[in-house]
C-alpha positions in Angstrom: -59.9 -0.9 -14.9 -58.1 2.2 -16.7 -61.0 4.3 -14.7 -59.9 2.7 -11.2 -56.0 3.4 -12.0 -56.6 7.1 -13.1 -57.9 7.8 -9.8 -55.2 6.2 -7.8 -52.5 9.0 -7.9 -54.9 11.3 -6.8 -55.9 9.1 -3.9 -52.2 8.4 -2.9 -51.6 12.1 -3.2 -54.7 13.0 -0.7 -53.6 10.2 1.7 -50.1 11.5 1.7 -51.3 15.1 2.4 -53.6 13.8 5.2 -50.7 11.6 6.8 -48.5 14.6 6.8 -51.0 17.1 8.4 -51.5 14.5 11.1 -47.6 14.0 11.8 -47.2 17.6 12.0 -50.1 18.0 14.3 -48.9 15.4 16.8 -45.9 16.9 18.2 -47.9 20.2 19.0 -50.8 18.1 20.6 -48.3 15.9 22.8 -46.3 19.1 23.9 -49.7 20.4 25.1 -50.2 17.8 27.4 -46.7 17.9 29.0 -46.4 19.5 32.6 -45.3 23.1 32.9 -41.5 23.2 32.3 -41.2 19.8 30.6 -40.1 19.4 27.0 -39.8 16.5 24.5 -36.2 16.9 24.9 -36.1 16.4 28.7 -37.9 13.2 28.2 -35.4 12.0 25.7 -32.4 13.1 28.1 -34.3 11.5 30.8 -34.7 8.2 28.9 -30.8 8.1 28.5 -30.2 8.8 32.2 -32.8 6.0 33.1 -30.6 3.4 31.2 -27.1 5.1 31.9 -25.8 7.2 34.6 -29.1 7.0 36.9 -28.7 3.5 36.7 -32.8 3.3 37.4 -33.2 0.2 35.1 -31.4 -1.9 37.6 -34.5 -1.9 40.1 -37.1 -0.8 37.8 -36.4 -3.1 34.9 -35.7 -2.5 31.1 -39.3 -1.8 30.3 -40.1 0.2 33.8 -42.4 -2.6 34.9 -40.5 -3.0 38.2 -38.0 -5.8 39.4 -39.8 -8.0 42.2 -38.3 -7.0 45.4 -36.0 -4.2 44.1 -38.2 -1.7 42.3 -41.9 -0.8 41.5 -43.7 -0.5 38.3 -43.4 2.8 36.6 -45.8 2.3 33.9 -48.9 1.4 35.7 -49.8 4.9 36.9 -50.0 3.5 40.8 -48.0 5.7 42.7 -47.8 4.6 46.4 -44.4 6.7 47.2 -44.6 9.5 44.7 -47.8 11.0 45.8 -49.8 11.7 42.7 -47.4 10.8 40.0 -47.2 14.4 39.0 -43.9 15.5 37.7 -43.2 17.3 40.9 -43.8 14.7 43.1 -41.5 12.2 40.8 -38.6 15.0 41.1 -39.2 15.1 44.7 -38.8 11.3 45.0 -35.8 11.2 42.7 -34.0 14.1 44.4 -34.6 13.1 48.0 -34.6 9.1 47.3 -36.6 6.8 49.7 -35.9 5.0 52.9 -36.0 1.2 53.8 -39.0 2.3 55.9 -40.9 4.0 53.1 -40.3 1.0 50.5 -41.0 -2.0 52.7 -37.6 -3.0 52.5 -35.5 -1.5 49.8 -34.0 1.9 49.7 -33.8 4.2 46.6 -30.7 6.7 46.6 -31.5 10.4 46.0 -30.1 12.0 42.8 -26.7 11.6 44.0 -24.3 12.8 41.3 -27.1 13.8 38.9 -27.5 17.7 38.6 -30.8 19.4 39.1 -31.6 19.5 35.4 -30.7 15.8 35.1 -33.0 15.0 37.7 -35.7 17.0 36.1 -35.3 15.3 32.8 -35.3 11.8 34.6 -38.7 12.7 36.2 -39.8 14.1 32.9 -39.3 10.5 31.5 -40.8 8.7 34.4 -43.8 10.9 34.2 -44.2 10.1 30.5 -44.1 6.3 30.9 -47.4 6.2 33.0 -49.3 9.4 31.5 -51.0 10.1 28.5 -47.7 11.4 27.3 -45.3 9.7 24.9 -44.6 6.2 25.8 -40.7 5.7 25.4 -39.9 2.6 27.2 -37.1 0.4 25.6 -37.7 -3.1 24.8 -35.2 -5.6 24.8 
């Protein structure tokens, strides 16, 4: 039994080293997948806007899966109104809004009083919800 215990500290050290290396590599890998000009910080700011000043969660829901009759699912990667779901197409929809005719009955206002940088952050967050990027919906 002492031989097993003697090897345990070395195994624990190896595990900690491996996990530390993995954790250090993850942000770089995720950043490499982000669209040009998008940062992790923008995604975080966009999440705050989604639940705050942007008021997106009122129609798209707390988990961004949509509210029937109000707003579509932003997590499923099916983009009927934002062309291809790219950062740029999402930014265009956020900036310009959508009319009743475009959305089959409900309208989405444009960015309103959000600044251009805030609209970009919001687009980055929404992009992250249905991409291979970080998944950052807020569960309640």
